[in-house]
Every structure is written in structure tokens, then in C-alpha cells.
N, C-alpha and C positions, 0 to 999 in steps of 0.2 A: 596390466595384469601382474607384472613383476612387482610393482609397488604394493598391490593388494596382497599378493602372496607373502611378501616380506612382512607386512603388518600382521597378517594372520599368524605367521610363525612367531612373531614377537609377542603377541598378546593372546595367542590361542589358549594357553593354559589358564591365564588369569580370567579369561572370559567365562570359564566354567563356573566361577564362584561369584560372579557379579549379581547384583540385585535384578529382579525381573519386573518390579513395579516402582513407580515414582508417585509420591504424594504431592499434590498441588495444594499448598496452604491457602491460596486465594486471599479472600478478605475475611479475617477472623472476627466475625460479629455474631451476636446471639441469633437464635433460630428465627425469631419474628422478623429481624432485619434481613436475614437470608431470604425469607419469602418475599419481602418487599423488593429486594435487589433482583430476585428472579422476575417479578412482574415488570420492573423497570427495564431490565436488559432484554426481556422477551419482547416488549413493545418496541424498543429501539431496533432490535434485530429484524422484527417484522417490517418496520419502516425502511430499514436498509435494503432488504430484499425487494420490497414493493417499489421503492423509488428507483433503484437501479434497473430493475426489470422493465419499468415503464420507459426509462430513457432508451434502453435497447430496443424496445418494441416501437417506440415513436420514430426513432431514426430509421428503422427498417421499413415502417409503413409509409412515411412521407418522403417522396422522391426528391423534394427540394433540400432535404438534409443528407442526400447521398453525395457528400463532399468529404475531402480528406480530414478536415478538422472534426467532423462528426463520426467518421470511422475511428479516429483516435478516441473520441468520447465514448464510443461503444466498447472499445478495449478497456478504457478506464473504468467504466461501469462493471464490466465483467470481472476485472481485477478486484474491484471493491467487494463484489459478491464473494469471490473466493477468499479474499483477505479476511472478511468478517466471519465467513463460514469455517475458516481454519481454526478459530479460537472460541467464538461465542457459544456454539452449541455445547461444547464440553463444559464451559463455564456455567451455562444454564443447568446442565445435568448435575453439576456439583452443588449449585444452590438448592435444587429441588430434592435431591436424594441424599445429599451430604456424603456421597461416596466420591472421595477426591482422588482416588488412585487412577493411574493410567500406566499401561505397559511401557517399558523402556522403548520398544519398537514404535509404539504409538506416539510416544513423546518425541522421538527423533523425527518421525514423519511429520508431526505437527510443526516442529521447529523448521524443517525443510521447506514446507509449503508457505509458512509464514514469512520466512526470509525471502523466498522467491517472489511472493506478491509484494512485499515491501520494496524490493529492488525494482520491480516492474513499475511501481508508482513513481519512483524517481525517474526512470527512463521515459515513461509516458508524459510526465510533466515537462521533461526536457524536449520531447518531440513536439508537444503542444506549443511550447515557447518558440521553437524553430518555425513551426507552421505560421504563427502570428507574425514572426519576423519577416517571412517571405510575403505574407499577405499585405503587410503595411509598408515595408521597405521596397518591395519589388512587385507591386500590384499587377503590372502588365505581364510580367514573366511568371507570375505565380501559377496560373493554370498549366503552363508548360513544364514547370519545375516540379511542383507538388502534385503529381498525378495520383490517381487512385492506386495504380500499380506500385509506385514508389512508397506511398503511405503504407500499404499492406506489407511490402517487403521490409520496411523499417520496423514496423510493429512485430512482425514475425521474427526478425533478427533479434530484437530485444528479448522476446519470450525465450527463444532458443538459447541466447547467451546467458540469461539468468538461470534457466534450468540446468545448463551444463556446468556453469561456474560454481553452482551450489552442491553439485553431486559429490565432489571429492571430500569436502569437510564432513558431509553426512556419513560417507563410508568410514572416514577416520573416526568419527564419534561413535559409530556403531561397534567399533572394535575396542573401545576403551573399557576399562574396568571401573565399575561404580561400587565402592565398598566403604565409603565414609558414612553417609546417611542417604536416605532415599526421599528426603523432603526438599521441595523447591518452593522458595518464598516468592511465589508468583501465581497468577491465575491462568497462565498457559506456559507451555514449554518454550521459553526463550533460550537463546544460545548461551548467554552469560551465566545464569543460574544453573543450567544443565551441566556446563563444564566444571562448575564448582563441586559437583558431586563425585567427580572422578578422582581416583587415587593413582591414576596413571598420569605421566607428564603430559600436559596439554599445551605446552608452550607453543608448539608449532601451529596447532589449529587455532589458538588464540591470535597469533600473529597473522595467519592467513585470513581469518575472519575480520580482524581489525583493518588490514590492508584492503581487503575486498570492499568493506563498508566505506572506507575513505574514497576508493576509486569510484564506486557507484554513486555515493552521495555528492561528493565534491566535483566529480566529473559532470554530473547532471546540473548541479548548481552553477558551475562555470558556464555551461552552454546556455542556461537560463539567463544568467547575468549578461553575457555577450549579446544575446538576442534582445534583451530589454534595453541595453545601452544603445544599440542601433535603433530600436523602436522609438525610444525617447528622443534621440537625435533627429530622427525623421519627422516626428510629430512637431518638434519645435520649429521646423522649417515650414509648416503649414501656416498660411497667412490668417485664415479665418478662425475665430474661436470655436464656432460650431464644427468646423472640420477637425480641429484638434480633439474636441470632445467626442466626436463620432469615431475617430480612429482609436482613441484611448479606451473607449467603452467596450471595444471588442476584446480587450485584454483583462478587464476587471475581474471576471469570474476566475480566470486562470491565476491571477495575482493573489486573489483571496485564498484559493486552495493551496498555493505554494507557501504562503505565509503561515497558514495553520499547520501544514504538514511538516515543513522543515523546522519550525520553531520547537517541535517536540522531538523529532527524530535525532537532531544534532545533539541534544542533551543526553540521549541514551546511547547512541551507537558510535559516535566518533570521539570517544575518550577511552582511556584505559579502564579495564574491568576491575572493580573492587567490591568487596562484600558490603561495605557501608552504603553504597549507592543503590542497593536493590530495593529498599523501601520507596525511595523517590522514583525509581524506574517503574515500579508497579503502578504508582499513581499516574505518572506521565503516560504510561502505556495505554491507559484508558482512553486518552485523547486520540492517539493515532490508530488504535485498534477499533474503537467503538465510535467516537465522535466524528472523526473525519469521514469514514464511509457513510455516516448518517447525513452529514451536511453537504457532501459533494453533489449528489443529484439535485438537491434543492438550489444550491448555488448555480449550477450549470443550467438549470431549467428556468428559474425565476429571474435570472439576470441576463437571459439570452432571448432576444426577440423572436428569432426563428423557431427556437424550441417551444417558446410559449405559444406561438401561433399554431404550431403543429399539435400541441397539447389541446388547445381550444378546438381545433378542427376535429380531432379524434374523440375527445372526451367532453366537448362543449355541452352536450345534452345533460351531462351529469354534474360537471364542475365548470367554473369559469375562472381562468387564471388571469391575474391582474396584468393588464397590458397598457397601462396609461403611459408608461415611459418606454418607448421602443428604441433600441439602438441597433442600427443596421449592421449585420455581420458581413 
């Protein structure tokens, strides 16, 4: 409360003159291409919603999937739903109506939830890697260590930590004065372009955001790397080729998602902020905002034998999912 009151006293007068709306420039193309982009991203968003809802529904329906790794997958699908929904609907509205403005409060709120969901993806990928490490390196002790209770506590702890750690910079940003321009060269309210609108000193919040991004991203990457070093070491000790393939196949979906996600996030969030990088950031952002939430449910369903079996059991009368190559989980 002392910090908040200090910030209010410091910026209270300036906040009276700040802009109330922000213009999202998005993708500057002619109207016919705007309509085409609307159709494209609407189809993608529909697939994201459908795919992730199906994953959540299937795990809930099939008792054989009531395991820690699938509880984490449900959290992952829920996070993807929120991740995509924090940005894509506003982008679709901009394509459809051409009305690109958003209130400063709405912009900050979008920025907050986007950052929370992005951080949760890091945490959940790290937890999934740890789960695979226990399952492969300590198979006999796995049921006793990774219980449903522990899994739920870890997931809940990650959600709580991400929501709380992101509150302070959002409060700080809400008290800034925006008086330079109200245009953001992006299709959603990301932290970097939003801070560039402020005529108040943003050094502290930039440093906080940069350090937090490093902690979340590289802390998660470190846990993932440690887990997979141990997994690979354990797999090399397996004598039979089929045994090694069987063990490694349980990790392929996770490795694929990790490679896609971190390949784009590191480019954007773990380097100093500068104005020249915003055009590249906007293009790269499409991959982790739109493409990864689209691919994730397909990767985890089509490359997982137990999920495919559950899908065939529930939706077999309507669709048949390829199950020629099964890999025991």
C-alpha cells in the first residue's frame, strides 16, 4: 500500500492528461486482404477452441487418462484457450470493423493476461518435462512421487505465482502517463510497444519485466534441460532398441512443443527492448500467439496413443483417428 500511494502521489497529476485510447496498427494491408485475414484467423481461432476443448473433454471422460501427465495436459489446453482468447478476438474485430482502438485500461488488461498465460506455458512445459523424467528415470517410484495431489498443487502454485508476480508491473504501468503518441505497432497490447508510448520514466518496469522474463523462461528451460539430460542418460542404458524407442516416444510430443515455443519466445522476450525490433516481433508473435495454440492439441493427441485411443472410443462413430503406430505411455 505504501508503494502504491507513493506512485499515486508521484504521477497523480500527470495521469489527468494521459491519453484514454490506444490504436493498434496491426497488419497494414488493403481492405480485401483484411477480409481474407479475418477469415483465416477466424478459422484458426475456431480450431484452437475446438481442439483444446476436445482435449479437456476427453481427459475428463476417459478414466484411463486420469493421470498426472494428463492433468497437466488439461492445464496446458486451458492455458492455450486463455492465451489465444486474450488476443485473437480483438484482432478479428479490428479486421472486420477496422476500428483499431482499445482503451488504455483494456490494453493493460490484455497485456497482463497475455503475459500471465505466456509465463504459464513456460511453467507447464517445465512440469511436463519433470513428469517425464520421473516416469522414465524412476518408473517404480513414479506413482508414489507424482501423485494427483502433488500434480494439482504444482499446477496451482504455478498459476498463483504467475498471477501474483505480474500484478506489480501492471499497477505500475496503469499509473504511467502516455503523452507521446497513442499508436502501437502491433496487433495486440504487448509490454514492449506499450511502454514506448509513455513519457514517464519506465526504466524500473522495463528492468523488472526483463528480469522476470529471464527468470521464467530460462528457469523453465533449465529444468527442461536437466530433465532431458537425465532422460537421455537413462535411455542409453536400455539394452534393447525397441525399449529405447518406446521410452523416447513418450517424450516426442513434449519435445516438439518445446522447440516450437522457445524458438520464438527467446527471440522476442529475452533481449533488450528497442524500437527497431518491433516489426520483427510482430511477425514472430504470430507464431507463439496463433500457431502454437493451434498445433499443440494436434501434437498431443495425434502423437499420443492413449489420447488417440480415447478419441476413437468417444468419437469413433463420427471420426477415426490414425492409430497405426502406437507408443505406450
